N, C-alpha and C positions, 0 to 999 in steps of 0.2 A: 420444462423437464420439473420434475419432483423430487424433493429429498425431504430426508428425517434429521437431519443436521444442521439446514439451512432453510432461510425463507428467501426465496430470489423476487422480485417484480420490475418489470424494465415497461417502462412507462416514458412517453417522450423522448427519450434519447439516454435517458439516464436507468443504471442499471443497480438494483438496489438490494446491497446482499448481507441479511440479518443473521448472525449465528444464534443457532436456537438450541443448544444441546447444555438442558438442565442439570443440575442445577447452575455451573458456572461455565458454561462455554466450552470443555474440554475438546482442545482437540484432538480428540484419539482418532484409533483404526478407519471408522466409518466417517468421521469428518475430513480426514487427511484425504480419500479416495473421492469424498462429493465435490470436494473445493478444487480437486484435480480436475473432475469429470466438466465443474461449472466452467472450467475454461473456452470450453469452445463456445458454448453460450453467449460468455462476453465479450467474445470474437466477433462476434457477429455484426452485420452494417448497421442496425439498428441501436446500437451500443453508443454511444457516445460520450460517456462519464459513467463512474463503477464507484459507490459509496458501499465502504462496509460499516455494519452498525454490530453493535449489541444488545447483549440485553437489558434491562434494570438494573444498575449496579456492578454489571459484570461486562466489561467486553470482551475478555478470554483470561483462562490461566493458564493457556498453553497445553503441553501436552500431561494428559494421564499417567498418575504417577503406573498404576495398574500397568502400561506401554512397557515401561522399564522393566517393570518385573517378568513380563511375558518376552522382555527383548534379552533376558540371562541365555533363555533356551534358543536363541537365534543364534548362528554361526555371523563373524563377522561382512563375510558378502549381504547376508540375510539382512542384518541391519543397517548395511550400506543402502541394500535399495528400496526400500522400507523408509529411510530418510530420504532418497530422491522426489520420493512421491510426494511430500511437502515442499523439498526443496523446487521443486519443478515448478509447484503453484506460485509459491515466490518470485521466482526465478519469470514465469510468464507474467504474472504481471506487473514486477518491472519491465518489461520489454515490450509489453502493448502499447503502440502509438496511440492512448488515448487516456487521461486523466485518472488516477485512480485515491479516492478520499477515502482516510477513515475518521469515524467520528466515533469517540473515544470517551467514554465514561465508565466509573468504577474502575477495576480491578483490572489490568491489562500488564498482565507479568508474560515470563518466559516466550512459547512462541505464541502465546500471543502478542506481546509485542512484536516479537520479528514478523506477525502479519504484517502489524502496523508500520514498520520502516518500510516493508515490500511496498507500500502504497505512495504515493507521490507526495503527497500532503495530508497530514495530520490534526486534526481539530480535536482539543481534546477540554474536558471539564477542569476547571481550577482545582476540583478536590479528586479528581482522578489519579490512580495508585499504578505508579507505574515502574517498573525495573527486571532483574535478573537476578534469579533466587535459585538457578542449578545450583551453584556451592552447595547447597544447604542436604543434595544427593549426592555429592559430590564429582559432580560434571559441569563445563562449560556451555554457553547459549552457543547452539552448532547449526545452526540456520542461520543468521545474518546478524545475531546477536553480537557475533566479532566483528565482524569482515563487513555490514552496511552502519552497525553503529558509529564506530571509528570517525566513520565520513561525515558524522552530522556532528559530534563533539570532541574529536579529536584523539588521540590516543591516549593522553595522559587521562582524560574523564572516563575513556572507555575503560579502563583497564579500572577505574578507583571504584565505578560500578560494580563490574563483575567480580572484582575482587572481595567487596564488601556484602556484595547482594543488597546493598541500599534501595529502597525506595522510594520515588520524589513522587511530590504533587504535581499537577498537570501545568502547575503555573513556575515551579522549579524546571519542570522538563523543555518551558518553553525558555527560560531562560538559558539551559542548554543548550538550546538548538534542537531535543529532540522532536519536540514539536513546532508546528511552526504558526501555534492558531489557540487561543484560550478560549472558550463561549460555555455559559452558564447553561445553556442547551446546546450541547456539541449534534445531537440529532439533526436540529433543526436550521443549525448553521451551515451545517455538510448541504445538505438540500439548496439553504440558497445559495452556499455557494457552485453546487453544480446547477445550478440553475442560469448562476452565471456563466458558468461557460458555454453552456449551449449557444451562446451569443455569439461566440468564438471560433473562428473559423478550423474548424475540425485537423485540414491537413497540417497547419501551423502547431496547435496544439501537439500534437504527436512528433513531428518532428524537432519541436521545442525538448520535449521530453524525452526523448533520445538523444539528441546531439550533450543537452547537460547531462547527462546518466553517462556517458563515453567522455566527455571532456574531464571529468572527475576521475576517470583514469587513465588521462591521455598528458602527453606534454601540452605546453601552450601552442606548439606551431602544425598540431595534431590536431589539436582542437578547432582552431581558425578554419582549417583544411574541411573542416567538419562541417562547420558555420555555413562557410560556402557555398560548399555543397547543397546543404539545406536548404540557402535564402536561395540559390539558382534552380532549385524544384519547385519552391513555390512560388516564383516571378512567373511560371507558364500555367498555373492553377487558375479558376474561373474564378475561386472565391479571393486573389488578387485583384482581377482585375474590377472585380466587384466592390472590393474595400476601396481602392480608386476612386470607378464612380463615386460612388457612396459620399464620398470625400469633397467632391470636386460639387458634390448636388446640395451638401449640406444637409444630409439626411444618414437616418441609423441603416449598416449595410444590411445583408441578408446570406448572409452564408450558406451554401450548401453541401461545403464537404468534395465539390468538384474542384 
């Protein structure tokens, strides 16, 4: 697949998606539809880990302001339909049974940060810039910036960041649990992280992701049931058998996803 606003490479199980929409990787209408088209490629069996990158100095500034100027002419139904294009991308990434990593360098705000929030693990440069400045144009984060943010930083801090539009660096973002890791070179760190995940059993990673995400919105009893069901499924896999045999034989396991 070829795109105008994305560079996509799939090598040895890792799908690397670079946002490339100069000058600031705005998530305009073409990128929205290309990200949506990309989902089917990312679901193919040869993809085991996904990494999202920006370009030098910017991950993404989010929606192009001109999009909201165009939206003045849309009906409510048209606006919601256009929003669903990108919303489906974020929901699709979250639902995929494979790890999705965001390597954040430079500016990552608005819809760009919402894209990162839809990923499973965020690795940011210490001097990255993250935040939600939507109040500057009289709006709120509308595609996960409220709903996903609150699960990471709690309601008080989520409201604080959204009310003020404060921009924070990567180190503070880690302290707030908005990102999981800080690295001087997020792209290299994400590549190393992805390579490490390739050594893990794919089905176990995928089900761990789904159980953790589902448990976020479930009561303890339901979450425990989901864990038990996932475990009972994994007990029947060839990778589980390989892991046990490798442990007994004191060697590294070779997982195939079967």
